[in-house]
C-alpha positions in Angstrom: 5.4 -36.3 -32.3 5.5 -34.7 -28.9 8.0 -35.8 -26.3 6.7 -37.2 -23.1 10.1 -36.8 -21.4 9.6 -34.8 -18.2 11.6 -31.5 -17.9 14.7 -31.6 -15.8 14.0 -31.5 -12.1 15.6 -28.1 -11.6 13.3 -26.5 -14.2 10.2 -28.2 -12.9 11.0 -26.8 -9.4 10.7 -23.3 -10.8 7.0 -23.9 -11.3 6.3 -25.0 -7.8 4.0 -22.6 -5.9 6.2 -22.5 -2.9 9.1 -21.3 -5.1 7.3 -18.2 -6.4 8.4 -14.9 -4.8 5.2 -13.4 -6.0 3.2 -15.9 -4.0 5.3 -15.4 -0.9 4.7 -11.6 -1.2 1.0 -12.2 -1.8 0.6 -14.5 1.2 2.5 -12.0 3.4 0.3 -9.2 2.2 -2.8 -11.1 3.0 -1.5 -11.9 6.5 -0.6 -8.3 7.0 -4.1 -7.2 6.0 -5.6 -9.6 8.5 -3.5 -8.2 11.3 -4.1 -4.6 10.2 -7.9 -5.3 10.0 -7.9 -6.2 13.7 -5.6 -3.4 14.9 -7.3 -0.7 12.8 -10.8 -1.6 13.9 -10.2 0.4 17.0 -9.5 3.5 14.8 -12.5 2.9 12.5 -10.2 2.7 9.5 -9.6 0.1 6.8 -6.0 -0.5 5.7 -6.2 1.7 2.5 -7.8 4.4 4.6 -5.0 4.2 7.1 -2.4 4.5 4.3 -4.2 7.7 3.1 -4.2 9.1 6.6 -0.5 8.3 7.0 0.3 10.4 3.9 -1.9 13.3 5.0 -0.4 13.2 8.6 3.0 13.4 7.0 2.5 15.8 4.1 -0.6 17.9 5.1 -3.1 19.1 2.5 -2.5 17.6 -1.0 -4.2 17.5 -4.3 -6.0 14.2 -4.7 -3.8 13.4 -7.7 -0.6 13.8 -5.5 -2.2 11.6 -2.8 -2.9 8.9 -5.4 0.7 9.1 -6.5 2.0 8.6 -3.0 -0.3 5.6 -2.5 0.1 4.2 -6.0 -3.7 4.3 -6.5 -5.7 5.5 -9.4 -8.5 8.0 -8.9 -11.2 5.3 -9.4 -9.9 3.5 -6.3 -9.0 6.7 -4.3 -12.2 8.6 -4.7 -14.5 6.2 -2.9 -11.9 5.8 -0.2 -11.8 9.6 0.3 -15.6 9.8 0.2 -15.7 7.3 3.2 -13.0 9.2 5.1 -15.0 12.4 4.5 -18.2 10.8 5.6 -16.4 9.8 8.8 -15.4 13.4 9.4 -11.7 12.8 9.0 -10.9 14.7 5.8 -12.4 17.4 3.6 -12.2 17.6 -0.1 -12.5 21.0 -1.8 -11.9 22.3 -5.3 -8.7 24.2 -5.7 -9.4 27.9 -5.9 -6.6 28.4 -8.5 -7.4 25.3 -10.6 -11.1 24.2 -10.5 -10.1 20.9 -12.1 -8.0 20.0 -9.1 -9.5 18.7 -5.8 -7.5 19.1 -2.6 -7.8 16.9 0.4 -7.0 18.0 4.0 -7.4 16.7 7.4 -10.2 17.9 9.7 -9.6 18.5 13.4 -10.9 15.0 14.1 -8.6 13.5 11.4 -5.6 15.3 12.9 -6.5 14.1 16.4 -6.8 10.5 15.2 -3.0 10.5 14.6 -2.4 10.3 18.4 -4.4 7.1 18.7 -2.7 5.7 15.6 0.8 6.0 17.1 0.4 2.5 18.7 -0.3 0.8 15.3 3.4 0.4 14.1 4.4 -1.0 17.5 1.6 -3.5 17.4 2.4 -4.5 13.8 6.1 -4.9 14.7 5.2 -7.1 17.7 3.0 -9.2 15.4 5.9 -9.9 13.0 8.4 -11.1 15.6 11.1 -9.0 13.9 13.2 -6.5 15.6 13.6 -2.9 14.3 16.8 -3.7 12.3 15.1 -6.6 10.6 12.1 -4.5 9.8 14.3 -1.8 8.3 16.3 -4.4 6.3 13.2 -6.0 4.9 11.7 -2.6 4.0 14.9 -1.7 2.2 14.9 -4.9 0.2 11.3 -4.5 -0.7 11.9 -0.9 -1.8 14.7 -2.1 -4.0 12.5 -4.9 -5.4 9.7 -2.4 -6.2 12.1 -0.1 -8.0 13.5 -3.0 -10.0 10.0 -4.3 -10.9 8.8 -0.8 -11.8 11.7 -0.5 -14.2 11.1 -4.0 -15.7 7.4 -3.2 -16.2 8.3 0.0 -17.9 10.8 -1.8 -20.2 8.3 -4.6 -21.0 5.6 -2.0 -21.8 8.0 0.0 -24.1 9.1 -3.2 -25.9 5.4 -4.3 -26.5 4.2 -0.9 -27.6 
């Protein structure tokens, strides 16, 4: 016979949507994407394309595999993104002369020049958040710690299941 006694209130609260950190992060991510969509429209970039350009502006020419590692994207997601950036004249993909299996991606002159116009993006994003620079840094630091902890937990879970 199953009990119809409801769980204690404190446990039931754990299953409320508004108590889920994953949902808060998901909602914030969607809100960020909406703001970025508007701001990046002037640059002709999508948010994932903007992230790829940030890495290339920072690091210069990279193998596609390394770019994917920086962005935490697999090649199936990254290849179409790079194809669109190449069609827009912002990057070039070329086979590595030393290793034909590897493809390198580099900025074109137009891609390099776009960096100047992109300088206003972080300021506009910060203004949209209502946070000051110290609050942004603290939030980013906490999110980095959270990501590291979750990566470790996922690795442990995977190892225990395999």
